[in-house]
DOZAZA-244677 format. One record per residue (C-alpha): residue number from 1; x, y, z. Coordinates in steps of 0.5 Angstrom, whole numbers, plus 500, padded with zeros to 3 digits. Layout:
<torti><k>NUM</k><u>X</u><v>Y</v><w>Z</w></torti>
...
REM end
This chain:
<torti><k>1</k><u>500</u><v>500</v><w>500</w></torti>
<torti><k>2</k><u>502</u><v>507</v><w>498</w></torti>
<torti><k>3</k><u>509</u><v>505</v><w>496</w></torti>
<torti><k>4</k><u>510</u><v>500</v><w>501</w></torti>
<torti><k>5</k><u>511</u><v>494</v><w>495</w></torti>
<torti><k>6</k><u>517</u><v>491</v><w>492</w></torti>
<torti><k>7</k><u>516</u><v>489</v><w>485</w></torti>
<torti><k>8</k><u>508</u><v>489</v><w>486</w></torti>
<torti><k>9</k><u>508</u><v>485</v><w>492</w></torti>
<torti><k>10</k><u>506</u><v>488</v><w>499</w></torti>
<torti><k>11</k><u>512</u><v>488</v><w>504</w></torti>
<torti><k>12</k><u>511</u><v>485</v><w>511</w></torti>
<torti><k>13</k><u>508</u><v>490</v><w>516</w></torti>
<torti><k>14</k><u>515</u><v>490</v><w>519</w></torti>
<torti><k>15</k><u>519</u><v>492</v><w>513</w></torti>
<torti><k>16</k><u>514</u><v>497</v><w>510</w></torti>
<torti><k>17</k><u>515</u><v>501</v><w>517</w></torti>
<torti><k>18</k><u>509</u><v>499</v><w>520</w></torti>
<torti><k>19</k><u>511</u><v>496</v><w>527</w></torti>
<torti><k>20</k><u>508</u><v>497</v><w>534</w></torti>
<torti><k>21</k><u>502</u><v>502</v><w>534</w></torti>
<torti><k>22</k><u>503</u><v>503</v><w>526</w></torti>
<torti><k>23</k><u>502</u><v>495</v><w>525</w></torti>
<torti><k>24</k><u>495</u><v>496</v><w>529</w></torti>
<torti><k>25</k><u>494</u><v>502</v><w>524</w></torti>
<torti><k>26</k><u>495</u><v>498</v><w>518</w></torti>
<torti><k>27</k><u>491</u><v>492</v><w>520</w></torti>
<torti><k>28</k><u>485</u><v>497</v><w>522</w></torti>
<torti><k>29</k><u>486</u><v>501</v><w>515</w></torti>
<torti><k>30</k><u>486</u><v>494</v><w>511</w></torti>
<torti><k>31</k><u>480</u><v>492</v><w>515</w></torti>
<torti><k>32</k><u>476</u><v>498</v><w>514</w></torti>
<torti><k>33</k><u>478</u><v>498</v><w>506</w></torti>
<torti><k>34</k><u>475</u><v>490</v><w>506</w></torti>
<torti><k>35</k><u>468</u><v>492</v><w>509</w></torti>
<torti><k>36</k><u>463</u><v>491</v><w>504</w></torti>
<torti><k>37</k><u>461</u><v>498</v><w>503</w></torti>
<torti><k>38</k><u>468</u><v>499</v><w>500</w></torti>
<torti><k>39</k><u>467</u><v>493</v><w>495</w></torti>
<torti><k>40</k><u>461</u><v>497</v><w>491</w></torti>
<torti><k>41</k><u>464</u><v>504</v><w>491</w></torti>
<torti><k>42</k><u>464</u><v>507</v><w>484</w></torti>
<torti><k>43</k><u>470</u><v>510</v><w>482</w></torti>
<torti><k>44</k><u>468</u><v>514</v><w>476</w></torti>
<torti><k>45</k><u>464</u><v>520</v><w>479</w></torti>
<torti><k>46</k><u>463</u><v>523</v><w>473</w></torti>
<torti><k>47</k><u>459</u><v>518</v><w>470</w></torti>
<torti><k>48</k><u>455</u><v>517</v><w>476</w></torti>
<torti><k>49</k><u>453</u><v>524</v><w>476</w></torti>
<torti><k>50</k><u>451</u><v>524</v><w>469</w></torti>
<torti><k>51</k><u>447</u><v>518</v><w>470</w></torti>
<torti><k>52</k><u>444</u><v>521</v><w>476</w></torti>
<torti><k>53</k><u>442</u><v>527</v><w>472</w></torti>
<torti><k>54</k><u>439</u><v>523</v><w>466</w></torti>
<torti><k>55</k><u>435</u><v>520</v><w>471</w></torti>
<torti><k>56</k><u>432</u><v>526</v><w>475</w></torti>
<torti><k>57</k><u>431</u><v>529</v><w>468</w></torti>
<torti><k>58</k><u>427</u><v>523</v><w>465</w></torti>
<torti><k>59</k><u>420</u><v>526</v><w>466</w></torti>
<torti><k>60</k><u>414</u><v>521</v><w>468</w></torti>
<torti><k>61</k><u>418</u><v>515</v><w>464</w></torti>
<torti><k>62</k><u>419</u><v>510</v><w>470</w></torti>
<torti><k>63</k><u>423</u><v>506</v><w>465</w></torti>
<torti><k>64</k><u>428</u><v>512</v><w>463</w></torti>
<torti><k>65</k><u>432</u><v>512</v><w>456</w></torti>
<torti><k>66</k><u>439</u><v>512</v><w>458</w></torti>
<torti><k>67</k><u>445</u><v>515</v><w>454</w></torti>
<torti><k>68</k><u>450</u><v>509</v><w>452</w></torti>
<torti><k>69</k><u>455</u><v>512</v><w>456</w></torti>
<torti><k>70</k><u>450</u><v>511</v><w>462</w></torti>
<torti><k>71</k><u>448</u><v>504</v><w>460</w></torti>
<torti><k>72</k><u>456</u><v>502</v><w>459</w></torti>
<torti><k>73</k><u>457</u><v>505</v><w>466</w></torti>
<torti><k>74</k><u>451</u><v>501</v><w>469</w></torti>
<torti><k>75</k><u>454</u><v>494</v><w>466</w></torti>
<torti><k>76</k><u>461</u><v>495</v><w>470</w></torti>
<torti><k>77</k><u>459</u><v>499</v><w>476</w></torti>
<torti><k>78</k><u>456</u><v>494</v><w>481</w></torti>
<torti><k>79</k><u>455</u><v>500</v><w>486</w></torti>
<torti><k>80</k><u>451</u><v>504</v><w>481</w></torti>
<torti><k>81</k><u>447</u><v>498</v><w>479</w></torti>
<torti><k>82</k><u>445</u><v>497</v><w>486</w></torti>
<torti><k>83</k><u>443</u><v>504</v><w>487</w></torti>
<torti><k>84</k><u>439</u><v>504</v><w>480</w></torti>
<torti><k>85</k><u>432</u><v>503</v><w>483</w></torti>
<torti><k>86</k><u>433</u><v>507</v><w>489</w></torti>
<torti><k>87</k><u>435</u><v>513</v><w>484</w></torti>
<torti><k>88</k><u>429</u><v>512</v><w>480</w></torti>
<torti><k>89</k><u>424</u><v>512</v><w>486</w></torti>
<torti><k>90</k><u>428</u><v>518</v><w>488</w></torti>
<torti><k>91</k><u>427</u><v>522</v><w>482</w></torti>
<torti><k>92</k><u>420</u><v>520</v><w>482</w></torti>
<torti><k>93</k><u>419</u><v>523</v><w>489</w></torti>
<torti><k>94</k><u>422</u><v>529</v><w>487</w></torti>
<torti><k>95</k><u>417</u><v>530</v><w>480</w></torti>
<torti><k>96</k><u>411</u><v>528</v><w>485</w></torti>
<torti><k>97</k><u>413</u><v>533</v><w>490</w></torti>
<torti><k>98</k><u>414</u><v>539</v><w>484</w></torti>
<torti><k>99</k><u>407</u><v>537</v><w>482</w></torti>
<torti><k>100</k><u>404</u><v>538</v><w>489</w></torti>
<torti><k>101</k><u>408</u><v>545</v><w>490</w></torti>
<torti><k>102</k><u>405</u><v>547</v><w>483</w></torti>
<torti><k>103</k><u>398</u><v>545</v><w>486</w></torti>
<torti><k>104</k><u>400</u><v>550</v><w>492</w></torti>
<torti><k>105</k><u>402</u><v>555</v><w>488</w></torti>
<torti><k>106</k><u>396</u><v>555</v><w>483</w></torti>
<torti><k>107</k><u>392</u><v>556</v><w>489</w></torti>
<torti><k>108</k><u>396</u><v>561</v><w>492</w></torti>
<torti><k>109</k><u>395</u><v>565</v><w>485</w></torti>
<torti><k>110</k><u>387</u><v>564</v><w>485</w></torti>
<torti><k>111</k><u>387</u><v>558</v><w>480</w></torti>
<torti><k>112</k><u>379</u><v>557</v><w>480</w></torti>
<torti><k>113</k><u>381</u><v>550</v><w>478</w></torti>
<torti><k>114</k><u>383</u><v>548</v><w>485</w></torti>
<torti><k>115</k><u>378</u><v>549</v><w>491</w></torti>
<torti><k>116</k><u>380</u><v>551</v><w>498</w></torti>
<torti><k>117</k><u>377</u><v>550</v><w>505</w></torti>
<torti><k>118</k><u>379</u><v>551</v><w>512</w></torti>
<torti><k>119</k><u>379</u><v>545</v><w>515</w></torti>
<torti><k>120</k><u>381</u><v>542</v><w>522</w></torti>
<torti><k>121</k><u>387</u><v>540</v><w>520</w></torti>
<torti><k>122</k><u>389</u><v>546</v><w>516</w></torti>
<torti><k>123</k><u>388</u><v>548</v><w>509</w></torti>
<torti><k>124</k><u>385</u><v>543</v><w>504</w></torti>
<torti><k>125</k><u>387</u><v>544</v><w>497</w></torti>
<torti><k>126</k><u>383</u><v>540</v><w>492</w></torti>
<torti><k>127</k><u>385</u><v>539</v><w>485</w></torti>
<torti><k>128</k><u>379</u><v>535</v><w>481</w></torti>
<torti><k>129</k><u>382</u><v>529</v><w>477</w></torti>
<torti><k>130</k><u>380</u><v>528</v><w>469</w></torti>
<torti><k>131</k><u>373</u><v>525</v><w>471</w></torti>
<torti><k>132</k><u>372</u><v>531</v><w>476</w></torti>
<torti><k>133</k><u>369</u><v>526</v><w>481</w></torti>
<torti><k>134</k><u>375</u><v>525</v><w>485</w></torti>
<torti><k>135</k><u>382</u><v>528</v><w>485</w></torti>
<torti><k>136</k><u>388</u><v>530</v><w>489</w></torti>
<torti><k>137</k><u>387</u><v>533</v><w>496</w></torti>
<torti><k>138</k><u>393</u><v>537</v><w>499</w></torti>
<torti><k>139</k><u>392</u><v>539</v><w>506</w></torti>
<torti><k>140</k><u>397</u><v>545</v><w>508</w></torti>
<torti><k>141</k><u>399</u><v>549</v><w>514</w></torti>
<torti><k>142</k><u>395</u><v>555</v><w>513</w></torti>
<torti><k>143</k><u>401</u><v>560</v><w>516</w></torti>
<torti><k>144</k><u>406</u><v>556</v><w>511</w></torti>
<torti><k>145</k><u>403</u><v>553</v><w>505</w></torti>
<torti><k>146</k><u>409</u><v>550</v><w>503</w></torti>
<torti><k>147</k><u>409</u><v>546</v><w>509</w></torti>
<torti><k>148</k><u>405</u><v>540</v><w>507</w></torti>
<torti><k>149</k><u>401</u><v>536</v><w>512</w></torti>
<torti><k>150</k><u>397</u><v>531</v><w>508</w></torti>
<torti><k>151</k><u>396</u><v>528</v><w>501</w></torti>
<torti><k>152</k><u>391</u><v>524</v><w>499</w></torti>
<torti><k>153</k><u>390</u><v>521</v><w>492</w></torti>
<torti><k>154</k><u>383</u><v>519</v><w>489</w></torti>
<torti><k>155</k><u>379</u><v>523</v><w>494</w></torti>
<torti><k>156</k><u>371</u><v>523</v><w>492</w></torti>
<torti><k>157</k><u>369</u><v>530</v><w>491</w></torti>
<torti><k>158</k><u>363</u><v>529</v><w>496</w></torti>
<torti><k>159</k><u>369</u><v>527</v><w>501</w></torti>
<torti><k>160</k><u>372</u><v>534</v><w>500</w></torti>
<torti><k>161</k><u>365</u><v>538</v><w>500</w></torti>
<torti><k>162</k><u>364</u><v>535</v><w>507</w></torti>
<torti><k>163</k><u>370</u><v>536</v><w>510</w></torti>
<torti><k>164</k><u>370</u><v>541</v><w>516</w></torti>
REM end
């Protein structure tokens, strides 16, 4: 390690300058580097970042189209391959959060398509769905509209109308 080799072979700890307390440090560092999480480290941070950007920009597509470079990176990098499902889910959640924020901003701007009413749990915002019979209910803190308290999908319009 770090120049303590001869012809590619590691020197014994005593010959490599690791004696006494330094020998314990060598064993600690070796054990640390052999831990499972270090076996799956990505060594191409640029490719990793590019892959994450592609997933974030993928839009609503649950199966994003990746560049050839990203596909090749996934084929050789176990670390990124093992985190792919997590990154896809994180990107989906970010898009969903942006959608909820857009409803809040539209309600604040007075969009007539979003109904509002004060309820015991906060301020309820209702955006009817395509069929107008059910929609998305977002309950926010009336003092800080960006503080989302609850989200309910496929809420019948009658349920919103009867909330108090």
